[in-house]
mmCIF file of the N, C-alpha and C atoms, coordinates in Angstrom:
data_MODEL
# 
_entry.id   MODEL 
# 
loop_
_atom_site.group_PDB 
_atom_site.id 
_atom_site.type_symbol 
_atom_site.label_atom_id 
_atom_site.label_alt_id 
_atom_site.label_comp_id 
_atom_site.label_asym_id 
_atom_site.label_entity_id 
_atom_site.label_seq_id 
_atom_site.pdbx_PDB_ins_code 
_atom_site.Cartn_x 
_atom_site.Cartn_y 
_atom_site.Cartn_z 
_atom_site.occupancy 
_atom_site.B_iso_or_equiv 
_atom_site.pdbx_formal_charge 
_atom_site.auth_seq_id 
_atom_site.auth_comp_id 
_atom_site.auth_asym_id 
_atom_site.auth_atom_id 
_atom_site.pdbx_PDB_model_num 
ATOM 1   N N  . MET A 1 1  ? -65.515 -18.765 -11.459 1.00 0.00 ? 1  MET A N  1 
ATOM 2   C CA . MET A 1 1  ? -65.006 -17.576 -10.811 1.00 0.00 ? 1  MET A CA 1 
ATOM 3   C C  . MET A 1 1  ? -64.701 -16.532 -11.887 1.00 0.00 ? 1  MET A C  1 
ATOM 4   N N  . ALA A 1 2  ? -65.086 -15.319 -11.646 1.00 0.00 ? 2  ALA A N  1 
ATOM 5   C CA . ALA A 1 2  ? -64.950 -14.254 -12.644 1.00 0.00 ? 2  ALA A CA 1 
ATOM 6   C C  . ALA A 1 2  ? -63.502 -13.970 -13.006 1.00 0.00 ? 2  ALA A C  1 
ATOM 7   N N  . VAL A 1 3  ? -62.604 -14.022 -12.027 1.00 0.00 ? 3  VAL A N  1 
ATOM 8   C CA . VAL A 1 3  ? -61.186 -13.750 -12.313 1.00 0.00 ? 3  VAL A CA 1 
ATOM 9   C C  . VAL A 1 3  ? -60.621 -14.836 -13.223 1.00 0.00 ? 3  VAL A C  1 
ATOM 10  N N  . GLU A 1 4  ? -60.941 -16.088 -12.955 1.00 0.00 ? 4  GLU A N  1 
ATOM 11  C CA . GLU A 1 4  ? -60.465 -17.176 -13.810 1.00 0.00 ? 4  GLU A CA 1 
ATOM 12  C C  . GLU A 1 4  ? -61.036 -17.050 -15.215 1.00 0.00 ? 4  GLU A C  1 
ATOM 13  N N  . ASP A 1 5  ? -62.293 -16.668 -15.326 1.00 0.00 ? 5  ASP A N  1 
ATOM 14  C CA . ASP A 1 5  ? -62.897 -16.450 -16.639 1.00 0.00 ? 5  ASP A CA 1 
ATOM 15  C C  . ASP A 1 5  ? -62.168 -15.339 -17.388 1.00 0.00 ? 5  ASP A C  1 
ATOM 16  N N  . PHE A 1 6  ? -61.815 -14.272 -16.678 1.00 0.00 ? 6  PHE A N  1 
ATOM 17  C CA . PHE A 1 6  ? -61.048 -13.182 -17.291 1.00 0.00 ? 6  PHE A CA 1 
ATOM 18  C C  . PHE A 1 6  ? -59.708 -13.703 -17.809 1.00 0.00 ? 6  PHE A C  1 
ATOM 19  N N  . LEU A 1 7  ? -58.993 -14.473 -16.977 1.00 0.00 ? 7  LEU A N  1 
ATOM 20  C CA . LEU A 1 7  ? -57.665 -14.961 -17.364 1.00 0.00 ? 7  LEU A CA 1 
ATOM 21  C C  . LEU A 1 7  ? -57.729 -15.908 -18.557 1.00 0.00 ? 7  LEU A C  1 
ATOM 22  N N  . ILE A 1 8  ? -58.702 -16.812 -18.577 1.00 0.00 ? 8  ILE A N  1 
ATOM 23  C CA . ILE A 1 8  ? -58.813 -17.761 -19.687 1.00 0.00 ? 8  ILE A CA 1 
ATOM 24  C C  . ILE A 1 8  ? -59.208 -17.039 -20.973 1.00 0.00 ? 8  ILE A C  1 
ATOM 25  N N  . GLY A 1 9  ? -59.755 -15.842 -20.843 1.00 0.00 ? 9  GLY A N  1 
ATOM 26  C CA . GLY A 1 9  ? -60.136 -15.058 -22.009 1.00 0.00 ? 9  GLY A CA 1 
ATOM 27  C C  . GLY A 1 9  ? -59.019 -14.208 -22.585 1.00 0.00 ? 9  GLY A C  1 
ATOM 28  N N  . LEU A 1 10 ? -57.849 -14.216 -21.954 1.00 0.00 ? 10 LEU A N  1 
ATOM 29  C CA . LEU A 1 10 ? -56.722 -13.448 -22.489 1.00 0.00 ? 10 LEU A CA 1 
ATOM 30  C C  . LEU A 1 10 ? -56.262 -14.051 -23.810 1.00 0.00 ? 10 LEU A C  1 
ATOM 31  N N  . PRO A 1 11 ? -55.757 -13.242 -24.726 1.00 0.00 ? 11 PRO A N  1 
ATOM 32  C CA . PRO A 1 11 ? -55.369 -13.735 -26.052 1.00 0.00 ? 11 PRO A CA 1 
ATOM 33  C C  . PRO A 1 11 ? -54.375 -14.897 -25.991 1.00 0.00 ? 11 PRO A C  1 
ATOM 34  N N  . GLY A 1 12 ? -54.741 -16.000 -26.615 1.00 0.00 ? 12 GLY A N  1 
ATOM 35  C CA . GLY A 1 12 ? -53.857 -17.153 -26.728 1.00 0.00 ? 12 GLY A CA 1 
ATOM 36  C C  . GLY A 1 12 ? -53.825 -18.074 -25.527 1.00 0.00 ? 12 GLY A C  1 
ATOM 37  N N  . VAL A 1 13 ? -54.453 -17.695 -24.427 1.00 0.00 ? 13 VAL A N  1 
ATOM 38  C CA . VAL A 1 13 ? -54.428 -18.526 -23.223 1.00 0.00 ? 13 VAL A CA 1 
ATOM 39  C C  . VAL A 1 13 ? -55.374 -19.704 -23.423 1.00 0.00 ? 13 VAL A C  1 
ATOM 40  N N  . THR A 1 14 ? -54.840 -20.909 -23.227 1.00 0.00 ? 14 THR A N  1 
ATOM 41  C CA . THR A 1 14 ? -55.640 -22.121 -23.422 1.00 0.00 ? 14 THR A CA 1 
ATOM 42  C C  . THR A 1 14 ? -56.011 -22.798 -22.113 1.00 0.00 ? 14 THR A C  1 
ATOM 43  N N  . ALA A 1 15 ? -55.339 -22.433 -21.024 1.00 0.00 ? 15 ALA A N  1 
ATOM 44  C CA . ALA A 1 15 ? -55.643 -23.022 -19.726 1.00 0.00 ? 15 ALA A CA 1 
ATOM 45  C C  . ALA A 1 15 ? -55.116 -22.115 -18.619 1.00 0.00 ? 15 ALA A C  1 
ATOM 46  N N  . VAL A 1 16 ? -55.742 -22.222 -17.465 1.00 0.00 ? 16 VAL A N  1 
ATOM 47  C CA . VAL A 1 16 ? -55.350 -21.457 -16.288 1.00 0.00 ? 16 VAL A CA 1 
ATOM 48  C C  . VAL A 1 16 ? -55.363 -22.411 -15.108 1.00 0.00 ? 16 VAL A C  1 
ATOM 49  N N  . HIS A 1 17 ? -54.326 -22.351 -14.275 1.00 0.00 ? 17 HIS A N  1 
ATOM 50  C CA . HIS A 1 17 ? -54.333 -23.167 -13.060 1.00 0.00 ? 17 HIS A CA 1 
ATOM 51  C C  . HIS A 1 17 ? -53.496 -22.489 -11.983 1.00 0.00 ? 17 HIS A C  1 
ATOM 52  N N  . ASP A 1 18 ? -53.544 -23.058 -10.802 1.00 0.00 ? 18 ASP A N  1 
ATOM 53  C CA . ASP A 1 18 ? -52.839 -22.517 -9.636  1.00 0.00 ? 18 ASP A CA 1 
ATOM 54  C C  . ASP A 1 18 ? -53.142 -21.035 -9.436  1.00 0.00 ? 18 ASP A C  1 
ATOM 55  N N  . VAL A 1 19 ? -54.418 -20.690 -9.518  1.00 0.00 ? 19 VAL A N  1 
ATOM 56  C CA . VAL A 1 19 ? -54.851 -19.319 -9.276  1.00 0.00 ? 19 VAL A CA 1 
ATOM 57  C C  . VAL A 1 19 ? -55.018 -19.146 -7.771  1.00 0.00 ? 19 VAL A C  1 
ATOM 58  N N  . HIS A 1 20 ? -54.306 -18.164 -7.230  1.00 0.00 ? 20 HIS A N  1 
ATOM 59  C CA . HIS A 1 20 ? -54.383 -17.876 -5.799  1.00 0.00 ? 20 HIS A CA 1 
ATOM 60  C C  . HIS A 1 20 ? -54.642 -16.384 -5.638  1.00 0.00 ? 20 HIS A C  1 
ATOM 61  N N  . ILE A 1 21 ? -55.656 -16.054 -4.866  1.00 0.00 ? 21 ILE A N  1 
ATOM 62  C CA . ILE A 1 21 ? -55.996 -14.663 -4.587  1.00 0.00 ? 21 ILE A CA 1 
ATOM 63  C C  . ILE A 1 21 ? -56.094 -14.531 -3.069  1.00 0.00 ? 21 ILE A C  1 
ATOM 64  N N  . TRP A 1 22 ? -55.432 -13.511 -2.523  1.00 0.00 ? 22 TRP A N  1 
ATOM 65  C CA . TRP A 1 22 ? -55.462 -13.330 -1.076  1.00 0.00 ? 22 TRP A CA 1 
ATOM 66  C C  . TRP A 1 22 ? -55.326 -11.855 -0.717  1.00 0.00 ? 22 TRP A C  1 
ATOM 67  N N  . ALA A 1 23 ? -55.780 -11.540 0.482   1.00 0.00 ? 23 ALA A N  1 
ATOM 68  C CA . ALA A 1 23 ? -55.664 -10.181 0.997   1.00 0.00 ? 23 ALA A CA 1 
ATOM 69  C C  . ALA A 1 23 ? -54.274 -9.995  1.587   1.00 0.00 ? 23 ALA A C  1 
ATOM 70  N N  . MET A 1 24 ? -53.592 -8.960  1.123   1.00 0.00 ? 24 MET A N  1 
ATOM 71  C CA . MET A 1 24 ? -52.290 -8.613  1.693   1.00 0.00 ? 24 MET A CA 1 
ATOM 72  C C  . MET A 1 24 ? -52.482 -7.693  2.899   1.00 0.00 ? 24 MET A C  1 
ATOM 73  N N  . SER A 1 25 ? -53.574 -6.963  2.878   1.00 0.00 ? 25 SER A N  1 
ATOM 74  C CA . SER A 1 25 ? -53.947 -6.075  3.974   1.00 0.00 ? 25 SER A CA 1 
ATOM 75  C C  . SER A 1 25 ? -55.442 -5.826  3.836   1.00 0.00 ? 25 SER A C  1 
ATOM 76  N N  . THR A 1 26 ? -55.955 -4.888  4.594   1.00 0.00 ? 26 THR A N  1 
ATOM 77  C CA . THR A 1 26 ? -57.386 -4.587  4.482   1.00 0.00 ? 26 THR A CA 1 
ATOM 78  C C  . THR A 1 26 ? -57.725 -3.830  3.208   1.00 0.00 ? 26 THR A C  1 
ATOM 79  N N  . THR A 1 27 ? -56.691 -3.325  2.510   1.00 0.00 ? 27 THR A N  1 
ATOM 80  C CA . THR A 1 27 ? -56.943 -2.540  1.300   1.00 0.00 ? 27 THR A CA 1 
ATOM 81  C C  . THR A 1 27 ? -56.253 -3.067  0.053   1.00 0.00 ? 27 THR A C  1 
ATOM 82  N N  . GLU A 1 28 ? -55.426 -4.092  0.176   1.00 0.00 ? 28 GLU A N  1 
ATOM 83  C CA . GLU A 1 28 ? -54.689 -4.593  -0.981  1.00 0.00 ? 28 GLU A CA 1 
ATOM 84  C C  . GLU A 1 28 ? -54.900 -6.096  -1.157  1.00 0.00 ? 28 GLU A C  1 
ATOM 85  N N  . THR A 1 29 ? -55.118 -6.482  -2.419  1.00 0.00 ? 29 THR A N  1 
ATOM 86  C CA . THR A 1 29 ? -55.323 -7.882  -2.786  1.00 0.00 ? 29 THR A CA 1 
ATOM 87  C C  . THR A 1 29 ? -54.244 -8.292  -3.775  1.00 0.00 ? 29 THR A C  1 
ATOM 88  N N  . ALA A 1 30 ? -53.804 -9.545  -3.673  1.00 0.00 ? 30 ALA A N  1 
ATOM 89  C CA . ALA A 1 30 ? -52.774 -10.074 -4.568  1.00 0.00 ? 30 ALA A CA 1 
ATOM 90  C C  . ALA A 1 30 ? -53.313 -11.291 -5.322  1.00 0.00 ? 30 ALA A C  1 
ATOM 91  N N  . LEU A 1 31 ? -52.707 -11.543 -6.481  1.00 0.00 ? 31 LEU A N  1 
ATOM 92  C CA . LEU A 1 31 ? -53.078 -12.691 -7.301  1.00 0.00 ? 31 LEU A CA 1 
ATOM 93  C C  . LEU A 1 31 ? -51.818 -13.302 -7.901  1.00 0.00 ? 31 LEU A C  1 
ATOM 94  N N  . THR A 1 32 ? -51.759 -14.617 -7.904  1.00 0.00 ? 32 THR A N  1 
ATOM 95  C CA . THR A 1 32 ? -50.770 -15.337 -8.703  1.00 0.00 ? 32 THR A CA 1 
ATOM 96  C C  . THR A 1 32 ? -51.523 -16.376 -9.529  1.00 0.00 ? 32 THR A C  1 
ATOM 97  N N  . ALA A 1 33 ? -51.022 -16.654 -10.730 1.00 0.00 ? 33 ALA A N  1 
ATOM 98  C CA . ALA A 1 33 ? -51.677 -17.632 -11.598 1.00 0.00 ? 33 ALA A CA 1 
ATOM 99  C C  . ALA A 1 33 ? -50.705 -18.147 -12.640 1.00 0.00 ? 33 ALA A C  1 
ATOM 100 N N  . HIS A 1 34 ? -50.925 -19.369 -13.072 1.00 0.00 ? 34 HIS A N  1 
ATOM 101 C CA . HIS A 1 34 ? -50.190 -19.962 -14.190 1.00 0.00 ? 34 HIS A CA 1 
ATOM 102 C C  . HIS A 1 34 ? -51.110 -19.929 -15.407 1.00 0.00 ? 34 HIS A C  1 
ATOM 103 N N  . LEU A 1 35 ? -50.590 -19.366 -16.488 1.00 0.00 ? 35 LEU A N  1 
ATOM 104 C CA . LEU A 1 35 ? -51.341 -19.277 -17.738 1.00 0.00 ? 35 LEU A CA 1 
ATOM 105 C C  . LEU A 1 35 ? -50.646 -20.133 -18.788 1.00 0.00 ? 35 LEU A C  1 
ATOM 106 N N  . VAL A 1 36 ? -51.397 -20.967 -19.454 1.00 0.00 ? 36 VAL A N  1 
ATOM 107 C CA . VAL A 1 36 ? -50.852 -21.835 -20.492 1.00 0.00 ? 36 VAL A CA 1 
ATOM 108 C C  . VAL A 1 36 ? -51.137 -21.214 -21.848 1.00 0.00 ? 36 VAL A C  1 
ATOM 109 N N  . LYS A 1 37 ? -50.076 -21.056 -22.632 1.00 0.00 ? 37 LYS A N  1 
ATOM 110 C CA . LYS A 1 37 ? -50.182 -20.564 -24.012 1.00 0.00 ? 37 LYS A CA 1 
ATOM 111 C C  . LYS A 1 37 ? -49.321 -21.454 -24.892 1.00 0.00 ? 37 LYS A C  1 
ATOM 112 N N  . GLN A 1 38 ? -49.718 -21.592 -26.128 1.00 0.00 ? 38 GLN A N  1 
ATOM 113 C CA . GLN A 1 38 ? -48.963 -22.430 -27.045 1.00 0.00 ? 38 GLN A CA 1 
ATOM 114 C C  . GLN A 1 38 ? -47.712 -21.742 -27.566 1.00 0.00 ? 38 GLN A C  1 
ATOM 115 N N  . ASP A 1 39 ? -47.722 -20.410 -27.640 1.00 0.00 ? 39 ASP A N  1 
ATOM 116 C CA . ASP A 1 39 ? -46.549 -19.706 -28.158 1.00 0.00 ? 39 ASP A CA 1 
ATOM 117 C C  . ASP A 1 39 ? -46.370 -18.390 -27.405 1.00 0.00 ? 39 ASP A C  1 
ATOM 118 N N  . ALA A 1 40 ? -45.289 -17.700 -27.684 1.00 0.00 ? 40 ALA A N  1 
ATOM 119 C CA . ALA A 1 40 ? -44.936 -16.479 -26.954 1.00 0.00 ? 40 ALA A CA 1 
ATOM 120 C C  . ALA A 1 40 ? -45.549 -15.210 -27.550 1.00 0.00 ? 40 ALA A C  1 
ATOM 121 N N  . ARG A 1 41 ? -46.319 -15.360 -28.601 1.00 0.00 ? 41 ARG A N  1 
ATOM 122 C CA . ARG A 1 41 ? -46.931 -14.191 -29.234 1.00 0.00 ? 41 ARG A CA 1 
ATOM 123 C C  . ARG A 1 41 ? -47.757 -13.409 -28.208 1.00 0.00 ? 41 ARG A C  1 
ATOM 124 N N  . ASP A 1 42 ? -47.574 -12.108 -28.156 1.00 0.00 ? 42 ASP A N  1 
ATOM 125 C CA . ASP A 1 42 ? -48.315 -11.190 -27.292 1.00 0.00 ? 42 ASP A CA 1 
ATOM 126 C C  . ASP A 1 42 ? -48.010 -11.325 -25.802 1.00 0.00 ? 42 ASP A C  1 
ATOM 127 N N  . ASP A 1 43 ? -47.014 -12.124 -25.417 1.00 0.00 ? 43 ASP A N  1 
ATOM 128 C CA . ASP A 1 43 ? -46.706 -12.291 -23.993 1.00 0.00 ? 43 ASP A CA 1 
ATOM 129 C C  . ASP A 1 43 ? -46.455 -10.957 -23.300 1.00 0.00 ? 43 ASP A C  1 
ATOM 130 N N  . ASP A 1 44 ? -45.589 -10.126 -23.874 1.00 0.00 ? 44 ASP A N  1 
ATOM 131 C CA . ASP A 1 44 ? -45.239 -8.864  -23.232 1.00 0.00 ? 44 ASP A CA 1 
ATOM 132 C C  . ASP A 1 44 ? -46.444 -7.944  -23.109 1.00 0.00 ? 44 ASP A C  1 
ATOM 133 N N  . ALA A 1 45 ? -47.254 -7.875  -24.122 1.00 0.00 ? 45 ALA A N  1 
ATOM 134 C CA . ALA A 1 45 ? -48.439 -7.016  -24.082 1.00 0.00 ? 45 ALA A CA 1 
ATOM 135 C C  . ALA A 1 45 ? -49.431 -7.505  -23.025 1.00 0.00 ? 45 ALA A C  1 
ATOM 136 N N  . ILE A 1 46 ? -49.614 -8.810  -22.938 1.00 0.00 ? 46 ILE A N  1 
ATOM 137 C CA . ILE A 1 46 ? -50.535 -9.364  -21.953 1.00 0.00 ? 46 ILE A CA 1 
ATOM 138 C C  . ILE A 1 46 ? -50.029 -9.106  -20.540 1.00 0.00 ? 46 ILE A C  1 
ATOM 139 N N  . ILE A 1 47 ? -48.739 -9.308  -20.324 1.00 0.00 ? 47 ILE A N  1 
ATOM 140 C CA . ILE A 1 47 ? -48.157 -9.068  -18.990 1.00 0.00 ? 47 ILE A CA 1 
ATOM 141 C C  . ILE A 1 47 ? -48.296 -7.602  -18.605 1.00 0.00 ? 47 ILE A C  1 
ATOM 142 N N  . ALA A 1 48 ? -48.248 -6.707  -19.561 1.00 0.00 ? 48 ALA A N  1 
ATOM 143 C CA . ALA A 1 48 ? -48.407 -5.278  -19.272 1.00 0.00 ? 48 ALA A CA 1 
ATOM 144 C C  . ALA A 1 48 ? -49.877 -4.910  -19.049 1.00 0.00 ? 48 ALA A C  1 
ATOM 145 N N  . ASP A 1 49 ? -50.776 -5.481  -19.839 1.00 0.00 ? 49 ASP A N  1 
ATOM 146 C CA . ASP A 1 49 ? -52.180 -5.074  -19.809 1.00 0.00 ? 49 ASP A CA 1 
ATOM 147 C C  . ASP A 1 49 ? -53.024 -5.805  -18.763 1.00 0.00 ? 49 ASP A C  1 
ATOM 148 N N  . ALA A 1 50 ? -52.768 -7.078  -18.542 1.00 0.00 ? 50 ALA A N  1 
ATOM 149 C CA . ALA A 1 50 ? -53.607 -7.869  -17.634 1.00 0.00 ? 50 ALA A CA 1 
ATOM 150 C C  . ALA A 1 50 ? -53.631 -7.317  -16.212 1.00 0.00 ? 50 ALA A C  1 
ATOM 151 N N  . PRO A 1 51 ? -52.495 -6.939  -15.619 1.00 0.00 ? 51 PRO A N  1 
ATOM 152 C CA . PRO A 1 51 ? -52.561 -6.398  -14.252 1.00 0.00 ? 51 PRO A CA 1 
ATOM 153 C C  . PRO A 1 51 ? -53.406 -5.125  -14.152 1.00 0.00 ? 51 PRO A C  1 
ATOM 154 N N  . ARG A 1 52 ? -53.332 -4.276  -15.159 1.00 0.00 ? 52 ARG A N  1 
ATOM 155 C CA . ARG A 1 52 ? -54.168 -3.054  -15.151 1.00 0.00 ? 52 ARG A CA 1 
ATOM 156 C C  . ARG A 1 52 ? -55.651 -3.424  -15.186 1.00 0.00 ? 52 ARG A C  1 
ATOM 157 N N  . ALA A 1 53 ? -55.995 -4.356  -16.055 1.00 0.00 ? 53 ALA A N  1 
ATOM 158 C CA . ALA A 1 53 ? -57.393 -4.773  -16.170 1.00 0.00 ? 53 ALA A CA 1 
ATOM 159 C C  . ALA A 1 53 ? -57.868 -5.476  -14.896 1.00 0.00 ? 53 ALA A C  1 
ATOM 160 N N  . LEU A 1 54 ? -57.018 -6.312  -14.304 1.00 0.00 ? 54 LEU A N  1 
ATOM 161 C CA . LEU A 1 54 ? -57.380 -6.978  -13.053 1.00 0.00 ? 54 LEU A CA 1 
ATOM 162 C C  . LEU A 1 54 ? -57.602 -5.956  -11.939 1.00 0.00 ? 54 LEU A C  1 
ATOM 163 N N  . HIS A 1 55 ? -56.798 -4.913  -11.934 1.00 0.00 ? 55 HIS A N  1 
ATOM 164 C CA . HIS A 1 55 ? -56.975 -3.857  -10.940 1.00 0.00 ? 55 HIS A CA 1 
ATOM 165 C C  . HIS A 1 55 ? -58.289 -3.114  -11.172 1.00 0.00 ? 55 HIS A C  1 
ATOM 166 N N  . GLU A 1 56 ? -58.550 -2.742  -12.410 1.00 0.00 ? 56 GLU A N  1 
ATOM 167 C CA . GLU A 1 56 ? -59.765 -1.985  -12.728 1.00 0.00 ? 56 GLU A CA 1 
ATOM 168 C C  . GLU A 1 56 ? -61.040 -2.799  -12.498 1.00 0.00 ? 56 GLU A C  1 
ATOM 169 N N  . GLN A 1 57 ? -61.011 -4.077  -12.896 1.00 0.00 ? 57 GLN A N  1 
ATOM 170 C CA . GLN A 1 57 ? -62.228 -4.888  -12.832 1.00 0.00 ? 57 GLN A CA 1 
ATOM 171 C C  . GLN A 1 57 ? -62.457 -5.559  -11.484 1.00 0.00 ? 57 GLN A C  1 
ATOM 172 N N  . PHE A 1 58 ? -61.344 -5.906  -10.787 1.00 0.00 ? 58 PHE A N  1 
ATOM 173 C CA . PHE A 1 58 ? -61.492 -6.708  -9.574  1.00 0.00 ? 58 PHE A CA 1 
ATOM 174 C C  . PHE A 1 58 ? -60.805 -6.106  -8.339  1.00 0.00 ? 58 PHE A C  1 
ATOM 175 N N  . GLY A 1 59 ? -60.137 -4.981  -8.506  1.00 0.00 ? 59 GLY A N  1 
ATOM 176 C CA . GLY A 1 59 ? -59.464 -4.353  -7.374  1.00 0.00 ? 59 GLY A CA 1 
ATOM 177 C C  . GLY A 1 59 ? -58.216 -5.070  -6.920  1.00 0.00 ? 59 GLY A C  1 
ATOM 178 N N  . ILE A 1 60 ? -57.616 -5.868  -7.786  1.00 0.00 ? 60 ILE A N  1 
ATOM 179 C CA . ILE A 1 60 ? -56.397 -6.605  -7.435  1.00 0.00 ? 60 ILE A CA 1 
ATOM 180 C C  . ILE A 1 60 ? -55.201 -5.688  -7.634  1.00 0.00 ? 60 ILE A C  1 
ATOM 181 N N  . GLU A 1 61 ? -54.455 -5.464  -6.570  1.00 0.00 ? 61 GLU A N  1 
ATOM 182 C CA . GLU A 1 61 ? -53.337 -4.515  -6.578  1.00 0.00 ? 61 GLU A CA 1 
ATOM 183 C C  . GLU A 1 61 ? -52.025 -5.124  -7.073  1.00 0.00 ? 61 GLU A C  1 
ATOM 184 N N  . HIS A 1 62 ? -51.777 -6.370  -6.741  1.00 0.00 ? 62 HIS A N  1 
ATOM 185 C CA . HIS A 1 62 ? -50.489 -7.008  -7.049  1.00 0.00 ? 62 HIS A CA 1 
ATOM 186 C C  . HIS A 1 62 ? -50.749 -8.296  -7.823  1.00 0.00 ? 62 HIS A C  1 
ATOM 187 N N  . THR A 1 63 ? -50.190 -8.380  -9.024  1.00 0.00 ? 63 THR A N  1 
ATOM 188 C CA . THR A 1 63 ? -50.426 -9.533  -9.897  1.00 0.00 ? 63 THR A CA 1 
ATOM 189 C C  . THR A 1 63 ? -49.110 -10.160 -10.321 1.00 0.00 ? 63 THR A C  1 
ATOM 190 N N  . THR A 1 64 ? -49.028 -11.476 -10.194 1.00 0.00 ? 64 THR A N  1 
ATOM 191 C CA . THR A 1 64 ? -47.897 -12.230 -10.721 1.00 0.00 ? 64 THR A CA 1 
ATOM 192 C C  . THR A 1 64 ? -48.454 -13.328 -11.628 1.00 0.00 ? 64 THR A C  1 
ATOM 193 N N  . LEU A 1 65 ? -48.076 -13.274 -12.903 1.00 0.00 ? 65 LEU A N  1 
ATOM 194 C CA . LEU A 1 65 ? -48.526 -14.274 -13.879 1.00 0.00 ? 65 LEU A CA 1 
ATOM 195 C C  . LEU A 1 65 ? -47.325 -15.061 -14.366 1.00 0.00 ? 65 LEU A C  1 
ATOM 196 N N  . GLN A 1 66 ? -47.481 -16.361 -14.455 1.00 0.00 ? 66 GLN A N  1 
ATOM 197 C CA . GLN A 1 66 ? -46.409 -17.236 -14.936 1.00 0.00 ? 66 GLN A CA 1 
ATOM 198 C C  . GLN A 1 66 ? -46.885 -17.951 -16.188 1.00 0.00 ? 66 GLN A C  1 
ATOM 199 N N  . TRP A 1 67 ? -46.070 -17.885 -17.237 1.00 0.00 ? 67 TRP A N  1 
ATOM 200 C CA . TRP A 1 67 ? -46.388 -18.580 -18.481 1.00 0.00 ? 67 TRP A CA 1 
ATOM 201 C C  . TRP A 1 67 ? -45.953 -20.031 -18.414 1.00 0.00 ? 67 TRP A C  1 
ATOM 202 N N  . GLU A 1 68 ? -46.720 -20.873 -19.059 1.00 0.00 ? 68 GLU A N  1 
ATOM 203 C CA . GLU A 1 68 ? -46.334 -22.251 -19.320 1.00 0.00 ? 68 GLU A CA 1 
ATOM 204 C C  . GLU A 1 68 ? -46.637 -22.516 -20.786 1.00 0.00 ? 68 GLU A C  1 
ATOM 205 N N  . ARG A 1 69 ? -45.787 -23.255 -21.442 1.00 0.00 ? 69 ARG A N  1 
ATOM 206 C CA . ARG A 1 69 ? -45.992 -23.604 -22.845 1.00 0.00 ? 69 ARG A CA 1 
ATOM 207 C C  . ARG A 1 69 ? -46.491 -25.036 -22.928 1.00 0.00 ? 69 ARG A C  1 
ATOM 208 N N  . ASP A 1 70 ? -47.591 -25.199 -23.613 1.00 0.00 ? 70 ASP A N  1 
ATOM 209 C CA . ASP A 1 70 ? -48.160 -26.532 -23.815 1.00 0.00 ? 70 ASP A CA 1 
ATOM 210 C C  . ASP A 1 70 ? -48.720 -26.588 -25.228 1.00 0.00 ? 70 ASP A C  1 
ATOM 211 N N  . PRO A 1 71 ? -47.917 -27.046 -26.167 1.00 0.00 ? 71 PRO A N  1 
ATOM 212 C CA . PRO A 1 71 ? -48.390 -27.086 -27.559 1.00 0.00 ? 71 PRO A CA 1 
ATOM 213 C C  . PRO A 1 71 ? -49.570 -28.010 -27.772 1.00 0.00 ? 71 PRO A C  1 
ATOM 214 N N  . ASP A 1 72 ? -49.854 -28.893 -26.804 1.00 0.00 ? 72 ASP A N  1 
ATOM 215 C CA . ASP A 1 72 ? -50.968 -29.811 -26.946 1.00 0.00 ? 72 ASP A CA 1 
ATOM 216 C C  . ASP A 1 72 ? -52.235 -29.323 -26.252 1.00 0.00 ? 72 ASP A C  1 
ATOM 217 N N  . ALA A 1 73 ? -52.172 -28.181 -25.564 1.00 0.00 ? 73 ALA A N  1 
ATOM 218 C CA . ALA A 1 73 ? -53.351 -27.664 -24.870 1.00 0.00 ? 73 ALA A CA 1 
ATOM 219 C C  . ALA A 1 73 ? -54.360 -27.197 -25.899 1.00 0.00 ? 73 ALA A C  1 
ATOM 220 N N  . ARG A 1 74 ? -55.507 -27.822 -25.938 1.00 0.00 ? 74 ARG A N  1 
ATOM 221 C CA . ARG A 1 74 ? -56.511 -27.492 -26.949 1.00 0.00 ? 74 ARG A CA 1 
ATOM 222 C C  . ARG A 1 74 ? -57.794 -26.946 -26.341 1.00 0.00 ? 74 ARG A C  1 
ATOM 223 N N  . SER A 1 75 ? -58.146 -27.370 -25.136 1.00 0.00 ? 75 SER A N  1 
ATOM 224 C CA . SER A 1 75 ? -59.404 -26.910 -24.557 1.00 0.00 ? 75 SER A CA 1 
ATOM 225 C C  . SER A 1 75 ? -59.126 -26.156 -23.255 1.00 0.00 ? 75 SER A C  1 
ATOM 226 N N  . PRO A 1 76 ? -59.956 -25.177 -22.947 1.00 0.00 ? 76 PRO A N  1 
ATOM 227 C CA . PRO A 1 76 ? -59.733 -24.398 -21.725 1.00 0.00 ? 76 PRO A CA 1 
ATOM 228 C C  . PRO A 1 76 ? -59.805 -25.283 -20.490 1.00 0.00 ? 76 PRO A C  1 
ATOM 229 N N  . ARG A 1 77 ? -58.897 -25.023 -19.578 1.00 0.00 ? 77 ARG A N  1 
ATOM 230 C CA . ARG A 1 77 ? -58.894 -25.731 -18.302 1.00 0.00 ? 77 ARG A CA 1 
ATOM 231 C C  . ARG A 1 77 ? -58.731 -24.680 -17.225 1.00 0.00 ? 77 ARG A C  1 
ATOM 232 N N  . VAL A 1 78 ? -59.578 -24.727 -16.245 1.00 0.00 ? 78 VAL A N  1 
ATOM 233 C CA . VAL A 1 78 ? -59.489 -23.806 -15.122 1.00 0.00 ? 78 VAL A CA 1 
ATOM 234 C C  . VAL A 1 78 ? -59.474 -24.650 -13.867 1.00 0.00 ? 78 VAL A C  1 
ATOM 235 N N  . GLY A 1 79 ? -58.617 -24.305 -12.943 1.00 0.00 ? 79 GLY A N  1 
ATOM 236 C CA . GLY A 1 79 ? -58.581 -25.033 -11.681 1.00 0.00 ? 79 GLY A CA 1 
ATOM 237 C C  . GLY A 1 79 ? -57.303 -24.798 -10.954 1.00 0.00 ? 79 GLY A C  1 
ATOM 238 N N  . SER A 1 80 ? -57.248 -25.338 -9.725  1.00 0.00 ? 80 SER A N  1 
ATOM 239 C CA . SER A 1 80 ? -56.022 -25.141 -8.948  1.00 0.00 ? 80 SER A CA 1 
ATOM 240 C C  . SER A 1 80 ? -55.314 -26.429 -8.668  1.00 0.00 ? 80 SER A C  1 
# 
């Protein structure tokens, strides 16, 4: 899925799961996702920039991202 590929490509993100995308109305789409990162570096910048990019690239109006820390996460994982 293109949105999951976008999320796993964010700086420092090693895994993505619990990605949910749904229509809030006929004109608005929402997304929630858990992003796994090993450290907090760039968290604030990513939280500020990712929703704008998701809106521009995929038309997603409302984004909620949740960080998880997993120092042992080494390979990308995508899934729900």
